[in-house]
C-alpha positions as CSV (number, residue, x, y, z in Angstrom):
1,M,146.9,118.1,74.8
2,V,147.0,118.1,78.6
3,A,144.5,115.5,80.0
4,W,142.1,117.1,82.5
5,S,140.7,115.0,85.4
6,V,137.1,115.5,86.5
7,A,138.4,116.8,89.8
8,A,140.5,119.3,88.0
9,C,137.5,120.4,85.9
10,L,135.3,120.8,88.9
11,A,138.0,122.9,90.5
12,A,138.2,125.0,87.4
13,L,134.4,125.7,87.7
14,A,135.1,127.7,90.8
15,A,137.9,129.7,89.3
16,P,137.5,132.9,87.3
17,V,136.8,132.4,83.6
18,V,139.7,133.6,81.4
19,T,138.4,134.8,78.1
20,D,141.5,136.2,76.5
21,R,143.7,133.1,76.6
22,A,145.7,133.0,73.3
23,C,146.9,130.0,71.2
24,H,149.9,130.4,69.0
25,T,149.9,127.1,67.0
26,E,147.2,125.0,65.3
27,Q,147.9,122.2,67.8
28,G,147.6,124.6,70.8
29,C,144.3,126.0,69.5
30,E,142.9,122.5,69.1
31,A,143.9,121.6,72.6
32,L,142.2,124.8,73.9
33,A,139.0,124.0,72.0
34,Q,138.9,120.4,73.4
35,D,139.6,121.6,76.9
36,S,136.7,124.1,76.6
37,I,134.3,121.4,75.4
38,L,135.3,119.2,78.3
39,L,134.7,122.0,80.8
40,Q,131.2,122.7,79.3
41,K,130.3,119.0,79.6
42,V,131.3,119.0,83.2
43,K,129.3,122.1,83.9
44,L,126.2,120.6,82.2
45,H,126.7,117.3,84.2
46,H,127.1,119.3,87.4
47,A,123.9,121.4,86.7
48,S,122.0,118.3,85.7
49,S,123.0,116.5,89.0
50,S,121.9,119.6,91.0
51,D,118.5,119.8,89.2
52,D,117.9,116.0,89.7
53,S,118.4,116.4,93.4
54,L,115.4,118.8,93.4
55,Q,113.0,116.3,91.8
56,G,112.6,113.9,94.7
57,G,112.8,113.6,98.5
58,T,110.6,112.2,101.2
59,I,108.5,114.3,103.6
60,S,106.9,113.1,106.8
61,V,103.4,114.5,107.5
62,M,101.2,114.1,110.6
63,S,97.5,114.5,111.3
64,Y,96.8,115.0,115.0
65,N,93.6,115.7,116.8
66,T,94.8,117.1,120.1
67,E,91.7,116.8,122.4
68,Y,90.4,120.2,123.4
69,R,89.7,119.3,127.1
70,D,92.2,120.5,129.8
71,Y,94.4,121.8,127.1
72,S,97.0,123.6,129.2
73,A,97.5,120.4,131.3
74,M,97.6,118.1,128.3
75,M,99.7,120.2,125.9
76,G,103.0,119.0,127.1
77,G,102.1,115.4,126.0
78,Y,101.0,116.6,122.6
79,A,104.2,118.5,122.1
80,A,106.3,115.6,123.2
81,K,104.6,113.4,120.7
82,I,105.3,115.8,117.8
83,R,109.0,116.1,118.9
84,E,109.2,112.3,119.0
85,V,107.8,111.7,115.5
86,R,109.4,114.9,114.1
87,P,107.2,115.4,111.0
88,A,108.0,118.2,108.6
89,I,104.4,119.4,108.9
90,V,101.5,118.5,111.3
91,G,97.9,119.3,110.7
92,L,96.1,119.9,114.0
93,Q,92.5,119.6,115.0
94,E,90.9,120.8,118.3
95,C,94.1,122.7,119.2
96,Q,93.3,125.4,121.8
97,N,96.8,127.1,122.0
98,R,98.6,127.2,118.7
99,D,101.6,129.3,119.9
100,G,101.9,127.4,123.1
101,L,102.0,124.1,121.4
102,A,104.4,125.4,118.8
103,G,106.8,126.6,121.5
104,L,106.8,123.4,123.4
105,S,107.2,121.4,120.2
106,H,110.1,123.6,118.9
107,Y,108.1,124.1,115.7
108,Q,106.8,127.2,113.9
109,A,103.1,127.9,113.2
110,N,101.3,128.7,110.0
111,R,99.8,132.0,111.1
112,D,97.5,132.4,108.0
113,T,94.9,129.9,109.0
114,G,92.6,132.1,111.2
115,R,91.5,130.5,114.5
116,Q,91.0,126.9,113.5
117,N,92.7,123.8,112.2
118,Y,96.2,125.1,112.8
119,M,99.3,123.6,111.3
120,L,102.9,123.5,112.6
121,F,106.0,123.0,110.5
122,D,109.7,122.4,111.0
123,P,111.6,125.2,109.2
124,Q,114.7,122.9,108.9
125,Q,112.7,120.6,106.7
126,V,110.3,122.9,104.7
127,S,110.1,126.6,104.0
128,F,106.7,128.3,104.6
129,L,105.4,130.4,101.7
130,G,101.9,131.3,102.8
131,G,98.5,130.0,103.8
132,G,94.8,130.7,104.2
133,W,91.5,129.2,105.2
134,M,87.9,128.8,104.0
135,R,84.7,128.3,105.9
136,I,82.7,125.1,105.4
137,P,79.3,124.1,106.7
138,R,79.3,123.9,110.5
139,D,77.6,121.6,113.0
140,N,76.2,122.4,116.4
141,Y,79.6,121.9,118.1
142,A,81.9,124.4,116.4
143,D,82.7,126.4,113.3
144,R,84.4,124.3,110.7
145,A,87.0,125.2,108.1
146,I,89.6,123.9,105.7
147,T,93.0,125.6,106.1
148,W,96.1,125.4,103.9
149,G,99.7,126.1,103.8
150,K,102.0,126.5,100.8
151,F,105.6,125.2,101.4
152,R,108.8,124.7,99.5
153,F,110.2,121.2,99.7
154,A,113.0,119.7,97.7
155,G,113.0,122.8,95.5
156,R,109.3,122.5,94.6
157,E,106.1,124.2,95.9
158,I,103.7,121.9,97.7
159,F,100.3,122.4,99.4
160,L,99.0,120.9,102.7
161,F,95.3,121.2,103.4
162,N,93.9,120.5,106.9
163,T,90.4,120.1,108.2
164,H,88.0,118.7,110.9
165,L,84.8,117.8,109.1
166,P,81.4,118.3,110.8
167,H,79.0,115.9,112.4
168,N,75.4,115.5,111.1
169,H,73.6,118.4,112.6
170,G,73.3,122.2,112.2
171,E,74.2,123.3,108.7
172,A,75.8,119.9,108.1
173,A,72.7,117.8,109.0
174,S,72.5,116.2,105.5
175,R,74.6,113.1,105.0
176,H,75.5,114.6,101.6
177,T,77.3,117.5,103.3
178,H,80.8,115.9,103.2
179,A,80.5,115.3,99.4
180,R,79.6,119.0,99.1
181,I,82.6,120.0,101.2
182,A,84.8,117.8,98.9
183,R,83.5,119.8,95.9
184,M,84.2,123.1,97.8
185,F,87.8,121.9,98.5
186,L,88.4,120.9,94.9
187,Q,87.2,124.3,93.7
188,K,89.4,126.1,96.2
189,R,92.4,124.1,95.1
190,L,91.7,125.2,91.5
191,E,91.3,128.8,92.6
192,L,94.7,128.7,94.4
193,G,96.4,127.4,91.2
194,A,97.2,124.2,93.0
195,E,95.2,121.8,90.9
196,H,98.4,120.3,89.3
197,M,100.7,120.9,92.3
198,P,101.8,118.3,94.9
199,T,99.0,118.3,97.4
200,I,98.4,116.6,100.8
201,V,95.2,116.6,102.9
202,T,95.1,115.8,106.6
203,G,92.3,115.8,109.0
204,D,89.7,114.3,111.3
205,M,87.1,113.5,108.7
206,N,84.4,112.2,111.0
207,S,83.6,109.7,108.2
208,F,80.5,108.3,110.0
209,A,78.7,111.5,108.8
210,S,78.6,110.1,105.3
211,D,78.0,106.6,106.5
212,W,81.7,105.8,106.0
213,N,81.5,107.2,102.4
214,R,78.7,104.8,101.5
215,V,75.9,107.4,101.2
216,S,74.7,108.1,97.7
217,G,77.2,110.6,96.1
218,G,79.9,109.4,98.5
219,G,81.8,111.3,101.2
220,F,84.7,113.6,101.4
221,E,87.4,110.9,101.0
222,S,85.7,109.0,98.2
223,N,85.1,112.1,96.2
224,L,88.7,113.1,96.4
225,Q,89.7,109.6,95.4
226,A,87.5,109.9,92.3
227,R,89.4,113.1,91.4
228,G,92.9,111.6,91.6
229,F,93.7,111.4,95.3
230,V,95.0,108.4,97.3
231,N,93.6,107.7,100.7
232,A,97.0,106.7,102.1
233,Y,96.1,106.0,105.7
234,T,93.2,105.8,108.1
235,A,93.8,105.7,111.8
236,R,93.5,102.2,113.3
237,G,93.1,103.5,116.9
238,H,92.7,101.4,120.0
239,P,94.1,103.4,121.7
240,G,92.4,106.4,120.3
241,H,89.4,106.6,118.0
242,A,89.5,104.4,114.9
243,N,88.6,105.2,111.2
244,L,88.2,109.0,111.6
245,D,91.6,110.5,110.9
246,H,93.0,110.3,107.4
247,I,96.0,111.4,105.2
248,L,95.4,111.7,101.5
249,Y,97.6,113.0,98.6
250,S,97.5,113.7,94.9
251,R,98.3,110.5,93.1
252,E,100.4,111.9,90.4
253,H,102.9,113.6,92.8
254,W,103.6,111.3,95.7
255,R,104.2,107.7,96.7
256,H,103.5,106.7,100.4
257,H,105.6,104.6,102.8
258,N,105.6,103.8,106.5
259,C,102.0,105.1,107.2
260,R,101.1,104.3,110.8
261,D,99.4,105.2,114.1
262,T,102.1,107.2,116.0
263,G,100.4,107.4,119.4
264,T,98.0,109.5,121.3
265,G,100.2,111.6,123.5
266,G,97.3,111.7,125.9
267,S,94.6,112.7,123.3
268,D,91.4,110.7,122.6
269,H,92.7,110.3,119.0
270,T,96.0,108.8,117.9
271,S,98.3,110.9,115.8
272,I,98.9,109.3,112.3
273,T,101.9,109.8,110.1
274,C,103.0,109.0,106.6
275,D,106.3,109.3,104.7
276,L,105.5,110.7,101.3
277,E,108.0,110.4,98.5
278,L,107.8,113.3,96.0
279,L,107.9,112.0,92.4
C-alpha cells in the first residue's frame, strides 16, 4: 500500500473524484479501500476544523452619545474617534446626521432604524442582515426608541439593540418607566426570535431615572440582569458624564474583555467600548 501524507490527502480533496478506479488483485483492492478511508477521515477533519472556526471570535462594540449641539462642526471629531477605536458596530445616541457621520467614519449605516438611535457598522467585520425599531415612552425632550440590527459574525447571527432612555417627565414621569421599558425590550426580543440568540445592548440609559436601578421593581439594567444579561461596562467619565452609558450582553453567548472609556471626541459623553468573545 502506498502511504499517503496529510498534505497529499488535502491536495487530493481539491482534485476531481474518480469513481471508476479498478483493482485487479485482493491486495490492490485492500489498498484502495484503506486509501479511501484515509481520505474520508481527512475530509471529516477538514470540515470539523472549518466548523470550529465559526464557533468563536471576538467583536468590538461601542456605545457613543455624540452630543447633538453644533453637530456639523463637531461631527469630524466623532468620526475620528470611531475610526481610532474601529469597533465592528457602534450604537449612537443624539446623532443628527447619520449618513454624514457614516461617510466621515468610513462606516456603513443600518438604514432600518427610523430617525433615531442610529447604528453604524464595519462591513469588513460583520455582515448586515436587517434591522428595525420600536417606540418607547418619551420624555419632554425627545421621542424615544429602541432600535436593532441583525448581523452575521463568525458564521452566526447576532443582534445589537441600541437605545437612549427617557428622563423622568412626560410619558416617562414614573420612576418605574425604565423597568417597563425593560419588559418591552424583552418582549420584542422574543417576537424577533432572538431570545436565545447572541444579543448585545448599548445605550445612554439615563440610569438616574430609576434612582440608579434602586427603585422598587428595578431599572432597565437590573431587569435585564435578572433575565440573563451581564452589565459588562458603565462609563466612568471625567471627561464626559459618568454612570449613564452602558454595554450589556446575553450571558450564555459572550464573555467580555477590555471594556473601557474610549474618549469623548468632543462630546459631553465618553464613548465606551467592549471586546466581546462569542462562545
